[in-house]
C-alpha positions in Angstrom: -18.6 -18.5 23.5 -15.6 -20.5 24.9 -12.1 -19.2 24.9 -10.8 -21.4 22.0 -13.6 -20.4 19.6 -13.1 -16.8 20.5 -9.4 -16.9 19.9 -9.9 -18.7 16.6 -12.5 -16.1 15.5 -10.1 -13.2 16.4 -7.2 -14.9 14.5 -9.4 -15.3 11.4 -10.8 -11.8 11.6 -7.2 -10.5 11.7 -6.3 -12.2 8.5 -9.3 -11.0 6.5 -10.4 -7.4 6.9 -13.4 -8.0 4.8 -14.3 -10.0 1.6 -12.1 -7.6 -0.4 -8.8 -7.7 1.5 -6.4 -10.2 3.1 -4.1 -8.8 5.8 -0.5 -10.1 5.6 0.3 -12.9 8.1 3.3 -15.2 8.4 0.9 -18.0 9.2 -1.4 -17.5 6.2 0.4 -17.5 2.8 -1.5 -16.7 -0.4 -3.3 -19.5 -2.2 -4.5 -19.9 -5.8 -8.0 -19.3 -4.6 -7.0 -15.8 -3.4 -6.5 -14.6 -7.0 -10.1 -13.9 -8.0 -9.7 -10.9 -10.4 -10.5 -10.9 -14.0 -7.6 -12.1 -16.2 -6.9 -9.6 -18.9 -6.7 -11.2 -22.3 -3.9 -8.9 -23.5 -1.5 -9.3 -20.6 1.7 -11.2 -21.1 2.1 -11.9 -17.4 1.3 -15.1 -15.5 -0.2 -13.3 -12.6 -0.6 -9.9 -10.9 -0.7 -9.1 -7.2 -2.4 -6.0 -5.9 -1.0 -5.4 -2.4 -0.9 -2.1 -0.5 -0.1 -0.5 2.8 -3.1 0.6 4.8 -2.7 3.3 7.4 -4.9 5.0 10.0 -4.0 7.1 13.0 -5.3 9.2 15.9 -3.9 12.4 17.4 -4.7 14.1 20.7 -4.0 17.8 20.8 -2.0 17.4 17.6 0.3 14.6 19.1 0.4 11.2 17.4 -1.1 8.7 19.9 -2.2 5.7 18.0 -1.8 4.2 14.5 -2.4 1.1 12.6 -0.4 0.0 9.6 -1.2 -3.2 7.6 0.0 -4.8 4.4 -3.1 -6.0 2.5 -3.8 -8.1 -0.6 -6.8 -7.4 -2.8 -8.2 -10.7 -4.2 -10.6 -8.9 -6.6 -7.8 -6.9 -8.3 -5.3 -9.8 -8.3 -5.3 -12.6 -10.9 -3.4 -15.7 -11.9 -3.4 -17.2 -15.4 -0.7 -19.8 -14.7 -1.4 -21.8 -11.6 2.1 -23.2 -10.8 4.0 -23.1 -7.4 6.7 -20.9 -8.8 4.2 -18.3 -9.9 2.4 -18.4 -6.5 5.8 -18.1 -4.7 6.7 -15.1 -6.9 3.4 -13.3 -6.1 3.7 -14.2 -2.4 7.1 -12.4 -2.4 5.4 -9.3 -3.8 3.0 -9.4 -0.8 6.0 -10.0 1.5 7.8 -6.9 0.1 4.7 -4.8 0.9 4.8 -6.2 4.5 8.5 -5.2 4.8 7.6 -1.6 3.9 4.6 -1.6 6.2 6.9 -2.6 9.0 9.4 0.1 8.1 6.7 2.8 8.1 5.3 1.5 11.4 8.8 1.8 13.0 9.0 5.4 11.7 5.7 6.2 13.3 6.9 4.7 16.6 9.7 7.2 16.7 7.1 10.0 16.2 4.8 8.8 19.0 3.8 11.7 21.2 5.2 14.3 18.8 3.1 17.0 17.2 2.3 16.0 13.7 0.4 17.5 10.8 -1.7 15.6 8.4 0.4 16.7 5.4 3.6 15.5 7.1 2.1 12.0 7.8 0.8 11.8 4.2 4.2 12.7 2.8 5.8 10.1 5.1 3.2 7.5 4.0 3.7 8.4 0.3 7.5 8.1 0.7 7.3 4.5 2.0 4.8 3.6 -0.7 7.2 5.0 -3.4 10.1 3.0 -1.9 8.0 -0.1 -1.9 6.8 0.4 -5.5 10.5 0.8 -6.6 11.5 -2.4 -4.9 8.6 -4.3 -6.7 9.9 -3.0 -10.0 13.5 -4.0 -9.3 12.3 -7.4 -8.1 10.4 -8.1 -11.3 13.3 -6.8 -13.4 15.9 -8.9 -11.7 13.8 -12.1 -11.6 12.2 -11.4 -15.0 8.8 -11.8 -13.3 9.9 -14.9 -11.5 11.2 -16.8 -14.5 14.9 -16.7 -13.4 15.1 -19.4 -10.7 18.4 -18.4 -9.2 17.4 -14.7 -9.0 14.1 -15.7 -7.5 15.8 -17.7 -4.8 18.2 -14.9 -4.0 15.2 -12.5 -3.6 13.4 -15.0 -1.4 16.4 -15.1 0.9 16.8 -11.3 0.9 13.1 -10.6 1.7 13.2 -13.3 4.4 16.1 -11.5 6.0 14.3 -8.2 5.7 11.2 -9.6 7.4 13.4 -11.1 10.2 15.1 -7.7 10.7 11.9 -5.6 11.0 9.6 -6.6 13.8 5.8 -6.7 12.9 3.7 -3.8 13.8 2.0 -4.1 17.1 
């Protein structure tokens, strides 16, 4: 296999963990086709995004040595009833918010590298960043009325863009 096909393969495998999850990438925004979940007939919403922070780690003699943190999107649990650019942009921002909190969590882990850690401590730290992320999703939907307030949506887009710029991606 030549170098270019190998690099392309590695880039594509980074974006998709498997058929069930898409890893956040600045170069690969969500598309309408990513929303493959069943649309509930009783939901008043135009769409739902299921994004989450994935975390794994290794320790040597109790010291944190390696970790991996990723924001992922679950196409099977995400759905879109109204296929309009504004709806897709609103849902992308939910995914972007998850990426911001994945980056914050990763930075915290970097400060712990080489330190003795216990599983309950890492779980509590992980849960804390997830709760913070969930709270921001709620505020985002409230302030934008689920993306229907154009000016509020634009303000959130600017804010989340600044957050992404101020937090380096996880290595």
